[in-house]
C-alpha positions in Angstrom: 0.6 35.5 -28.6 -2.8 34.1 -29.8 -2.5 30.4 -30.7 -3.6 29.5 -34.2 -4.6 26.1 -35.6 -5.2 24.8 -39.1 -8.8 23.6 -39.6 -10.1 22.3 -42.9 -7.9 24.5 -45.0 -8.0 27.7 -42.9 -5.7 29.1 -40.2 -8.0 30.2 -37.3 -7.6 31.2 -33.7 -7.6 28.1 -31.5 -10.5 29.4 -29.3 -12.6 30.1 -32.4 -12.1 26.7 -34.1 -15.3 24.8 -34.4 -16.3 21.3 -35.5 -19.8 19.7 -35.6 -21.2 18.2 -32.5 -22.0 15.2 -34.7 -18.3 14.7 -35.8 -17.4 11.0 -35.5 -14.2 11.9 -33.7 -16.2 13.5 -30.9 -19.2 11.1 -30.7 -17.4 7.8 -31.3 -13.6 8.5 -31.1 -13.6 7.4 -34.7 -10.5 9.2 -36.0 -6.8 9.2 -36.2 -3.9 11.4 -35.0 -0.2 11.9 -35.6 2.3 13.6 -33.3 5.2 15.1 -35.1 8.3 17.1 -34.2 9.6 20.1 -36.2 13.2 21.2 -35.9 14.6 24.3 -37.5 11.3 24.8 -39.3 11.3 21.4 -40.9 9.1 18.5 -39.9 11.0 15.3 -39.1 9.8 12.3 -41.3 6.7 14.1 -42.5 6.1 11.7 -45.4 6.3 8.7 -43.1 3.8 10.2 -40.7 1.3 11.0 -43.5 1.8 7.6 -45.1 0.9 6.0 -41.8 -2.1 8.2 -41.4 -3.3 7.3 -44.9 -2.7 3.6 -44.4 -4.7 3.6 -41.1 -7.6 5.5 -42.7 -7.8 2.9 -45.5 -7.3 -0.2 -43.2 -9.9 1.0 -40.7 -12.3 2.1 -43.5 -12.7 5.6 -42.1 -13.5 7.4 -45.3 -10.9 10.0 -44.7 -9.1 11.4 -47.8 -5.6 12.3 -46.9 -4.3 15.0 -49.2 -0.5 14.9 -48.4 0.3 18.1 -50.3 -2.5 20.0 -48.6 -1.6 18.9 -45.1 2.1 19.6 -45.8 1.3 23.1 -47.0 -1.0 23.6 -44.1 1.7 22.6 -41.6 4.1 25.1 -43.1 1.6 27.9 -43.0 0.7 27.1 -39.4 4.3 27.0 -38.2 4.8 30.4 -39.8 1.6 31.8 -38.4 2.6 30.7 -34.9 6.2 31.9 -35.3 7.5 28.5 -34.5 10.6 26.7 -35.8 10.9 24.0 -33.1 7.5 22.6 -32.4 5.3 19.7 -31.3 2.7 19.1 -34.0 -0.5 17.2 -33.8 -2.6 16.2 -36.8 -6.2 15.0 -36.1 -8.2 13.4 -38.9 -11.8 12.2 -38.7 -14.5 11.3 -41.2 -16.7 14.2 -40.1 -20.3 13.4 -39.3 -21.2 9.7 -39.4 -24.2 8.6 -41.4 -27.5 8.6 -39.6 -29.6 5.4 -39.8 -30.6 4.7 -43.4 -28.3 7.4 -44.7 -25.6 6.3 -47.3 -21.9 6.9 -46.3 -21.4 9.2 -49.3 -24.1 11.6 -47.9 -22.3 12.1 -44.6 -20.3 15.3 -44.0 -16.8 15.9 -45.2 -13.7 14.8 -43.2 -12.2 17.0 -40.5 -8.5 17.8 -40.6 -7.2 19.7 -37.6 -3.5 20.6 -37.0 -2.0 22.3 -34.0 1.5 23.4 -33.4 2.9 24.4 -30.0 6.3 25.0 -28.5 8.1 21.8 -27.6 7.8 20.8 -23.9 11.1 18.8 -23.8 11.6 15.9 -21.4 13.9 16.8 -18.5 17.6 16.5 -19.6 18.3 14.3 -16.5 16.2 11.6 -18.0 18.5 11.3 -21.0 21.6 11.2 -18.8 20.3 9.0 -16.1 17.5 7.1 -17.7 13.7 6.8 -17.3 11.9 4.6 -14.8 9.0 2.6 -16.3 6.4 0.2 -15.0 4.5 -2.8 -16.4 1.0 -1.7 -17.4 -1.8 -3.4 -15.4 -3.9 -3.7 -18.7 -3.2 -5.8 -21.8 -3.1 -5.1 -25.5 -5.5 -7.4 -27.4 -3.9 -8.7 -30.7 -7.5 -9.2 -32.0 -8.5 -5.5 -31.4 -9.1 -4.0 -34.9 -7.5 -0.7 -33.8 -4.4 -2.2 -32.3 -1.3 -1.0 -34.3 -3.1 2.2 -35.3 -2.9 5.7 -33.7 -6.6 6.3 -33.1 -8.5 8.9 -31.0 -9.6 6.0 -28.7 -6.6 6.9 -26.4 -8.1 6.8 -22.9 -6.6 3.5 -22.0 -3.1 4.9 -22.7 -3.8 8.0 -20.6 -5.1 5.8 -17.7 -1.8 3.8 -17.9 0.3 6.9 -17.8 -1.6 8.2 -14.8 -1.0 4.9 -13.0 2.7 5.0 -14.0 3.0 8.5 -12.5 1.4 7.2 -9.3 4.2 4.7 -9.1 6.8 7.4 -9.7 7.4 6.1 -13.2 7.5 8.1 -16.4 6.0 5.4 -18.8 4.1 2.2 -18.7 5.0 -0.8 -20.9 2.1 -2.8 -22.4 2.1 -6.5 -22.9 -0.4 -8.4 -25.1 -3.0 -10.9 -23.9 -0.4 -13.5 -25.1 2.1 -12.1 -22.5 4.4 -10.6 -25.2 5.9 -7.1 -24.9 4.1 -4.7 -27.2 5.0 -1.0 -26.7 4.9 1.9 -24.3 1.8 4.0 -23.8 3.3 6.7 -26.2 6.4 5.0 -27.6 8.1 1.9 -29.0 10.4 -0.3 -27.0 13.9 -1.7 -27.7 16.0 -4.1 -25.6 19.7 -4.9 -25.8 21.4 -8.3 -25.1 25.1 -8.8 -25.8 25.3 -5.8 -28.0 22.4 -6.9 -30.2 19.1 -4.9 -30.3 15.7 -6.5 -30.4 12.2 -4.9 -30.7 8.7 -6.4 -31.0 7.6 -7.1 -34.6 4.8 -5.1 -36.2 2.5 -8.1 -36.1 2.6 -8.2 -32.3 0.7 -5.9 -33.1 2.3 -2.5 -32.4 2.3 1.0 -33.8 4.8 1.3 -36.7 6.6 4.2 -35.2 8.4 6.6 -37.5 11.3 7.0 -35.0 11.3 3.2 -34.5 11.8 2.8 -38.2 14.5 5.4 -38.3 16.4 3.6 -35.4 16.1 0.3 -37.2 17.6 1.8 -40.3 20.3 3.6 -38.4 21.4 0.4 -36.6 21.5 -1.6 -39.9 23.5 1.2 -41.6 26.0 1.2 -38.8 26.4 -2.6 -38.6 24.7 -2.8 -35.2 22.8 -6.2 -35.1 19.1 -5.6 -34.7 16.1 -8.0 -34.8 12.4 -7.7 -34.8 11.2 -10.7 -32.7 8.8 -11.6 -29.9 9.9 -10.5 -26.4 8.5 -11.9 -23.2 8.9 -10.6 -19.6 11.9 -12.8 -18.9 13.7 -11.5 -22.0 12.8 -7.9 -21.0 14.1 -8.3 -17.4 17.3 -10.0 -18.7 18.1 -7.0 -20.9 21.4 -5.2 -20.3 19.9 -2.1 -21.9 16.4 -0.8 -22.7 15.4 2.3 -24.6 12.3 3.9 -25.9 11.6 5.8 -29.1 9.1 8.5 -30.2 8.8 11.6 -32.3 9.0 14.0 -29.2 10.8 11.5 -26.9 13.5 10.8 -29.6 15.7 8.0 -28.1 15.2 7.7 -24.3 17.2 5.3 -22.1 15.4 3.2 -19.4 17.3 2.7 -16.1 14.7 0.8 -14.2 11.6 -1.3 -14.7 9.7 -0.6 -11.4 12.2 -1.9 -8.7 14.3 -3.9 -11.2 17.4 -2.1 -12.3 18.3 -2.3 -16.0 22.0 -3.1 -16.4 24.0 -0.8 -14.1 21.1 1.6 -13.9 22.4 4.1 -16.4 22.4 4.5 -20.2 24.5 1.7 -21.8 26.9 2.0 -24.7 24.4 0.8 -27.4 21.7 3.2 -26.2 24.1 6.1 -26.1 25.2 5.3 -29.6 21.7 5.2 -30.9 20.9 8.5 -29.2 23.9 10.1 -30.9 23.1 8.5 -34.3 19.5 9.8 -34.1 20.6 13.3 -33.2 22.9 13.2 -36.2 20.0 12.1 -38.4 17.8 14.9 -37.2 20.6 17.4 -37.9 21.0 16.0 -41.4 17.3 15.8 -42.3 16.3 19.1 -40.7 19.4 21.2 -41.7 20.7 21.8 -38.2 24.3 22.9 -37.8 
């Protein structure tokens, strides 16, 4: 089947999709993206993803107008066109061409909105039953970096970290800040458990305000599971009895080892298992499954 994408209001064949060679996303990595998950033909937490996209566009002054209704309708059209109900979705938004020297911003080209939807490549089931092995990233996240906490197209450092993790037989790399505080994974948020209480780095670390992260925090509070947003250093991380990761495609993933250090007994703990179950129930409720 020919893969179709949504590009600036049109559904087109992926191989025929074209953007300008002067698009700021291509020339300067000046743009944003969102990765979403569709279940049963419904996109999980779509409004939260679009709100984050809009907020980043404003805070980074990218001159991208996010039309939530148009993107939502485009997503629906694309899922239908690609005959997908369970899908991994990626929205890319750039300001289009950047102004040439002496050219006012308002005379630059219109923004680019590209949406792709593909069949979900699920993580191996064994990782959910036995846990993922992660490493500590060699690089550091700078709290003073203006794009920290935003999902931008400047993603090469995260890809380098994931490649290095794979070379160490790990599935993810955890980033610390230049202040030696735990930030996030290359593609996920991080939670730790001590004495049946969950902790996760606060947003001003800074970290990406993950939609799944937000859902897990809400679920914990709704189910009387103590949860805190607070700074976490390496000693607190290594002392954790449980560690788990969250992401739209990842969902809730247990961590069994941090390099050679075993987390707890080296298998998913009771709090992690409960959060996995609660999140699956939330997906079923919000996406009409079962």
